[in-house]
N, C-alpha and C positions, 0 to 999 in steps of 0.2 A: 097609621098598622103596619103589621110588618108581616113577612112573608108568611108568616103563619097564623094572622089573625090575632095578636097578641096584642096586649095594648101597650104603645110606647108613651114614656114617661116626656113629661114634657118642661127642654130645658135640663135643669140641674132639679128639679121637684120630683118628689114620687111618683108611682106608677096608679093610675089610675082607671080603678074597674074590676073585673073578677078580670082572677091568674090563673093559669092552671099549676097545681101543687109540682114541685118536682121529684119528689120520689120519695125523698133522702130519708127522712123520717119513718116515711113507712116500712121502709130497710130498716132503720133502727128498730121498729116496734117500743118505740117511747111509750110509759105507761105512765096515766098522771090522776094524783089519789088526794083528794083535799078530806084534812081532819079539822075538825072540831078544838077545841080549849082542851077539854080532857084528853085526845088523841084516839077520840071516836072517826069511824070514817064517814063523813057525809057525801063524799062522791066518789064515784068507781069506772073507772074509762074502759072500753073494749079490749084495750091494749093488758089493759092491769089486769082483767078474764083471764089474759092467757097466757101474760110472766108466769101468774102466784097461782092461776088454777081454780079460785076463786070465783063464780058469780057474781056479780052486784049482790043480787038478791042476799047470798052469803054473806058477804063483805062487809054492806052498809052495816052500821050500829056498830059492830064489832070494834075493839080495840086495835088499831092497826100490828102493835107489836108482837099479836098472842099469832097472826097471821099472815105477816108480813117478813119478821125477821127470826134468823135460826135464835132458840132460846139461851146458844150460847154467846154471845150476842144481845140480849136483851135490856141489861141493865146500862151499856152503856149509850145503845139509842135509848132508850124512855131519859135519860141526862142530855145527848145532845138536841132530841126533843123541845127539852125542859128548856135549853139554854136558847132554844131559836122563838121558845113562847116569851120568854123572857128579853129577848135581847134584839131580836129582829134581826141580826144577822146568820144567816143562812150557812149551809155546812156541806161537803161533799165528801164521798165515798165510797168505797165497796166491799159492801159484805156478803155471805152468804145467807141465802133465803133458805124455807123450806117451805116446799110447795103443798098443795094440800094432799098432790098423791106420795109424800113423804121423801118427795127426792130435794136433790138440793141444786141449789145455783147461784154462783158468782154475782151479784146484781152490784152496776153502779146507781148512787141515788143522787140525785140534788134536794135539797128542802129549804124553803123560805116563808117567812111568815108573808098572812095576807090578811090585812084588813076592810071589812065592808063600810058601808056607809052609816050606819048604828054603831059604829067604834068597837063590834064585837069579833074577837083575831081567831084564826085560823093558820094552819099550816097547808102549803101543798108541797106534796111530791113527787118529783121525777125519777123512773127508774127504766134502766135499761141493762139487757142483756151483755155483759163487759166481755164476753169471746165477742158480740158481736157490734161491740165499741173499737174492740184492740186490732178484729180485723180492719173494719172503716179507718183509720189510724195508720197502721201499716201502710195498705193501699194508699193512702195518700200522700205518707213522707215516701211509700216508694215513687210513686207517681210522679212527686214534687223535685225527690235527686234524680229519678230517670231523666226528667223532661229539664231540667238546667245543666244536668254533666253530658246529656247523648251530644255526640258530634254531629249529629242529624237534626240539621235547623228543621224545627216545630214550630207549628200556629194553631191557634184555633180562631177560627171565624162566627161570626153568628150569622144566623139566617139570611142580614143582607150583606150580607158579606163582605164584615168592615173587621179586622181584626178584633180580638179582644185580650189574646194575646201570645207573645212569642220567648223561645227559651236564645239564649245568650248566644246559641251557634246558629241560630237564626241573622239573631244583629249582625254576628260578622261576615258572615254570606252575603248580606245585603248590604252592607256598609253603613245601618241607617240604626239607632239607635231606638231599644224595645217598648219608651215614651212616642218616638213617632209615630213609632206603626198602628198603637192604641186608637180606634173608632177610623182607621182610613181604611179605604181600598186597596188591590193591589195596584193600583192604574195610582192611584197617587200618590205610593210607596216609590214604586220602584215600573215609572215613565216610559224606560227603555226595552224594554220589557214587553212585547205581543201579549197583555192578559187577555185578550178577548175571548182567545180559546180556551182558557184556562177559568175563567169565570162562567163559561157556558160549561164546561165540565163542572163545577164545581152546583151550577145549580141541575145539572142532572142529576148529583149523588143528592143535593138533598132533597130535591122530589122523588128518587127509585128509592134511597138505601143502596144502590151497586155501588160499591167503591170502583175508586178509578186509580189504579198501580202500575207507576211504571209510565210514566208520559214526558216525554223527553222536551225541554223546553229549554231555546237559547236565546242569551239578547246579554246587557253590560246593564251591571247593576253598581252603586256609588260605588261599591268597594271594588271595583275593576270597569272602571268607565274609558278608558282604552283598550279593550278587548274582549271577545266573545267569552262568554262562560256558558259551560251549555249541566244542565240541573234535570234531575231526576225526581219528577214530583207527583206522589201516591194522595190521595183524597178520601175522608173515609165521615160516612154523619154521623155525628155525635147526638144520644137520645137518652132522656134519664131511664130510671127504676121503672117509668110509669109510658114509655115510651115516648115524650113530647119531646119534637127535633129543638135539639139545644143550635145546632150550627153544623159546623165544618172542620173536622182536623185535616190540616196538609202536615208529612214529611217532605222536607226538599235533600237532596243527597249530590252534592256537585261531582258532574261526574265527566268537568273535564277533558282530564287525562284522559278516561277511559274512551270518551266524545275525540279527541284527537288522535290517539290510535287506534281507533275505529276507519273514522278521516283516512288517515295512515295507509292503514291497509288496504281499504278500496281502492285510493287512489294509484296504491301497488298492485294492487290486484287487475285495474284499469290499462294500466304501462303496462302489465305481462299480454295481456289481451290486446295492446293493441300491437304488440313486436310479435304477439304470434299471428297477428291477423297479418302483420309485415312480414314478416317470417315466410308464408303465404303466399303472398298478394304481390310480393316485388321480386323479380326476378324470371316471370314467367319463361321469358323468350331471351334472347340473345339481342334484342334491337332497342338500342339505345334512347330512340325517341321514347316509347311504350314500357319503358325501365324506367325512365323519366316522370311521366305520365302516373303510373301505379306509385308512384311515393308519396305524389301532390294531392293523391286519390285516398289514401291511407294518411296524411296530413289534415284533411280536410274532411268532416268539422272535430276530429278527435282534439287535434292540437289547436288550428287556426281556422278564422274566416275564409280567409286567403292563401297558399302561398303558392308557391314559385319555385323550379327547381331550375338553377343558373350552372353552367361550364362556362370556365377558360375557355375561349376561341381554341386558344394555342392547344390546350385538353385535347380538346376538341377531333382537331388535325391530329394528331397525334406529338405533339410536343410539347416540353415542359416548360412550366411558365414560371419564374422566380420574377416576384414584384419587385421594386427599387420605392423608398418613402415615399420618393413623390412623383411616382408613376401610377396612372389611371388602370383600372381593368376593364378589358375587352372580355365581353360577358355574350355566349350566344344563348338565347333563352329557349327551356330543351320543353317547361312544360309547365301550364300555368292551371290553377283546380280553384278554385268558390263554392262557398257555400249560397251563395245568392248573389243576385244581378247586383253589380257594386260599381261608382265610380272608382272604388281603389282597383278593383278589374281591368278596368282601362285604360288606370296607369300602370298596370303592369309592361312589359316588352312581350310582345307577338309570341310565340311558338316559332321558332326560327330564324326568328330575329338577332340581328348582333349591335348592342349599346354599348357605348365607352361610358363608365362610373366614373368620375375626375376621382385625386387621390384621398379623399376629405370623403367621399361616400361610407357609408358601414356596410357595406356589403364590397367594401374595395379593402376595409381594415379585416374584415374577414377572411377573404379568400388571402391577403396579404399575408397577416399572420399565424392562419391556420387555427383562433379560436372562435367562438363565439362572439357574437355582441347582441347585448338584448337592453331594452330599454323599455323595461317595466310601465313606464306611464310617459306615455307621447305628447310632449310640448309643441304648442305650434315652431316654436324654435329647433326643433328635432329633425321637420320633415325637409327641408332640404336635403339632411345628410341621407335621409330614406329614398326618396326620390330621387330619376335621373336629371329629371330638368325640373325647374319652376314651376309648370304647368300639370308636372302632374303630382306636383308638392300639394298645388290647389287640389287635385281632384281627391287624394288623399283625405285633406281636411274635409272637403264637405262630405266623403264617406264615412267620416268617423274614426280613422284609426286612435287607438288609442293606448295600443301596445304593439313593439315589436318584436322581432329575435328571427338574428343570423344563424345559422350553427353552418361549420364547414362542412363538408362531403372529401374526406381524406382516405385514399385507398393505398397501402403499399408504401408509405411512406411520402406522397403527393397529393396536392390541393388539387383537386377538380374541380372544385368551383364551389356553390355554397344551395341549401334548402332558406329558401326567406320568405320569414310567416308574418302574417297580421292578422289584427285581429279589430273587428268593427263590431259586429251584433253581440259575441263572447261579454259582458259585461266587465270579467276577470280578466288584468293585469297578468302577465305573463310570469309565471313564478321558477323559483328553483327546481323545481317537483319538474314540471314545463319544459326545462332548461335538457332535464338527464335526457326524459324521457324522449326528446327531440335530437339529441346528442346519439340516444341509442339508433334511435331508425336513422339520421344521419349515417352512423356509421358501416349500420347494415346495405342498406340503399348503397354507399358509396362502394363497397365491393365491387355489388352488381352491375352498378353504368360503368366501374371501369370494366367489367368484363366486357360489358357490350362495347363498350369504347375499342376497348382492344380488338376483340371480335368482326367492329366493324370496318377498322382501319385493316385489317386483316384479308376481309372480305371483299376491300376495293381493293384493296394489293393485289389479289389470289385474279378477280375476276379482272383488270388490267391486264395482267400476265397472261389471261386466259386469250380475251380477244384479241390481243397483240400477237399470239399466235396465230387467230382466223385470219384468214385473208380478208382481200377488199376486192372488189370485182366490178366491172362494168354492171350495168343491169341488160345489155343486151351481148352475147357473145356471138362472134359468125353465124350461124345460123338460130340463137336461142336465145329466149327472154328470160332471165335466172332470178329470183328473191329467196333470200337464206334469212334464220335466224339461228343466231344461241341463245337460251338459255340458259342461267346457271341453277347447281340444285337449289331448292329453298331450302332445306335446313343444316346446309354445310359450308362453313368459310373457304373448302381447300380445291384446287383449282380439280376438274375434270378431267376424261382422255376424250372427248367428244371432239370428233370437227368435222368439219365440208372442205373442200377446193372446187372451183371450177379452173379450169388450165385449157386455154388456147393453144391449140394443136394448128400442123399445114391444113392448107386443105379444104378452112374454114371450121373445119371441126372444133370438136369441143369435148373434155374430157371433163367428166362428174365422179367426184369421191363424198364418200360420208361412211365415218369410219367410229370408233369406239372402240377405246384403251380401256381392256379391264383394270378395273381399280378406282383411285381419286386418287389427287396431293401433287409433287412434285415429280414421281418417279412417272407416274402416269401422263403427266403433259410432257416431260422429257420424251417418252417413248412415241407418244402423239406428233410432236415435232420430230424427230427422228425419221417417221413413217411418215408423214407431208412430206420431205425435202426430199426422201427418197421420190416419192411416189411423183410428186413434181417432176422428177430430173428422169424417173424410166418412163414417164408420158410425153419428152421430150424424144425416145424415141420411135415411136408411134410401135409402140408391142403390140399384139394383141391382148386382151383383158385377161385373160387366163393364163399368159406369158405374164403376164407383170406380179399376180400376185403369185406367183410361188414364187418370182425374185424376195416382194415383200415378206412370203413366208421367209425365206431363208432369213433376209436380215431379221426378223422378228424374232430366229429362233437362235442369234447372234445377245438378244435382246433377254437378258437372265429374268427368267419368271413373268418373261410381258405374253401379255396376248389378249389380241384383236381381232373386232370385227370388221369385214369393211367390204362394199360394194365399188365395184370400180365401172363403168360402162364411158363408151365415147360414140359419140351420136356425129352425123355426117349426114350433112344436113340435102347433099345433092342424092345420096341414095335413099332417103328416109325413111334410114334406118340407123338401130342405136343396140351394138354390141357390147354387151353386160354379162360381169362377171362378178361372182356372188361367194364370199368367202366366211359364213356362218353368223351372217348379218340378214334382218329382215327384210322381204322382198321390197322393193316400190310398188307403186301405185300408179298407171296408167289410167287417163283420162281421156277421151274421145267422145268427141260430138254425138248424139245421141244415143249413146251408151250407157250401161251401168259403170263405175269404176272398179277396177279387176287388180287386184294381188298378182304381178309379173308369176308365173309360173318358170322358177329357174332351180336347177337345182341348188343346193343349199350350201354345199361343197362344208369343208374343215375351217375352223377359225385361225389365224395367222398365226405363227408359235408354236402349232400342233405339232407339222413337218408329217411330209410322208404321205398324202393326201394331193391325190390330184383336182386341179381343179378345171371348167369348162366353162366356154365364152356360148352366149348364147342374143340371137341374134334378133328382137326387137322389132317391129315397122313401128313409125311415128312419121307422120304425117304432120306437114305444118297444122297452127293451132292444136295438133295434142299436147298432153302434159305430161311429167312425169314428177313423181310424188319420193322423195329420198327422205328417209329421217330415222335418228335413233332411239334404240328402248326407251328414250327415260319419257318419250312423248305419248307410247301405246299402255306399257309394262306398270300394272301398282299390284297392290298385297291382295287388294278387296277382290279386283272380278280378274275371270280367267281370261287368257291372252287374246282369244277364240274374239272372244264378245267385246274385246277393247279394238280390234282388226275391225271388227262390225261398225266398229260405233263411227272408224276413222274414214271408211267405205261412205258411210249414212254422211256422214257431213260434208263432205267431197261430194257427194251427189244433186244434180240441182245445177241450175243457171250458172255459166261460164262465170266468172270473177276475175277482178286483178291479182294479180301470184301477191302482192301485198298483202291485201284483202284476205285470201286465202291464209297465209301461216299467218296474220291474227289470231285468222277461228279457233285454227286447228291449236291452237298455242292458248287460245284465252280457254278453250272449252275440253281438251283433251287432257292436261299437262294441269296436274293437282301443288295447288302451293305445298306443302308437306311432303313432295318426294326428294328423295335424297339422291338425285340422278339426274344429272345436266345432258340438255334436250340438244341436238342439234337438224335442223331444217334445212331443206334446197330443193328448188320446184323453178322446172322448167318447161317453157313452153318450147313446142317449137314451129320454125317459123320460115320462112322462104330467104335465102343467105340473099344479103346486100349485094 
């Protein structure tokens, strides 16, 4: 049985059993009339009653010509009837009839002679309204022409989803002749297309009657055996006039161009999204390592399963690097990122490691030529040119690396290094679109990496200069044990003007200095250097602290647009005293056993360089074991907190058991100094002791 319960033909034989009518004859409304040899009506069908307007009781026994034919054609019809009865040859024609109600209608007739088992002759007349016949003929002609000439592939499948008919357009789309479709399923005709979903949808259409419109299907057909195509499929249930389900009509439109355009547009949208993401995520700081990690994070998994950012070692150190054809590349790994744990990750150079890649390696070729290197389909013979060593090549093979791409990082005309990309889990090879995206990412990131590189080099140079201007002192000087720290600003590459000094004097005395030149940069460093030199020179004269600051004030006035704060103290271990003068600086803290830490109450004084303001010297006791803490404002000042609150925090940290001076320095910097502070810090701590 078929899906609708209809009888099925056996072989080529006739269909056995009762079959539901198609309803076509009902649409035509064919009237059947049987006449005897004299032309009288002996049989009259219900359709005849409807067509001619006479009931069977009224028509039976009547001469047919009188009630069925317009009188204008009476003689012709009588002659044609006689010819049929004599010759046995049927005739056909269209004649106007006169209905019982007096109206006329054009009717098509078919007439033929009948013989019964006694040899009696009868005539069978079949009649249908000509307008209905013509309408059906036009519909059939139109349907046939549209199906045959339509550029859309059309097919009819029966209730078992086997092809009943296909049009020429579908023959061309499928690359299969029409006769090879008939009687076969879609899966049998098109084995390279996933038809399970299509057939399931067709069965739902058969069951529910709800059409399926514009379902997209991908695959290959004999017409296009070497490339994927896309089609839009629509399915509709076919029924006859009385509702019998005949099968499914399918329309197929090749939308490969639209599909490819949509894929390209989506790929372009994805690239733009990745680039926008990269613009926001790469270069958030001027830290070289972090910038490299940001690039690797963007590349995985959008572009690759494993990404590495490598720079030429010479470039990291601030030198230009031009490789000859046979020179190896000395590369420093900055960042590695993977979407999952893999042996390929183990094969990559750990961040911070410097590795030498031979002249035959692909990454060497990339940085030497400044051009991308792509191996879309990695073969075993390619792995030794990708990996740095045979062991690493084996790890890449076991990890399943099947596609490789290296893109140069170029900024301001200089090749800095390479973005190294590999695919293991992603089954697709790198494409030209991937290459475009990788190059765009590399181009944007290279500028940020170059900025970070130069910033780091400039910062390292600045710190070297700054530290070279600061003193190196022994841990014990005269009657003091001292510890110091210098912390550069967290967000600037410029040298600062903070300084400290420990100056041995005659008689076991020691001068302690902490100062801060306003501003930053070379000018501040130069001013700081001159003031430090002047302080060392004046300290050797054993001047009173206030007198020394007066000399420094005049020197600072001679330095254009320079202002500095400074605390100058002289410790005398024999007197167990410290004489201190302040020029606009934050007061030192004194720590004494059994007492709370205290800010020394000193006259603040005016900063150096203001001029015309007198300084004063304050004498404070400093017993063995007492400590003095000198610092610059970068340690305690922030934008978020009042200065008094921060000074209280300083005192709280200093309150407690006695600790080694070095430990106290680290504690203060670790706790109080903010990482994003735009000011540097000088810190000096001295502990009084008995003179040696």
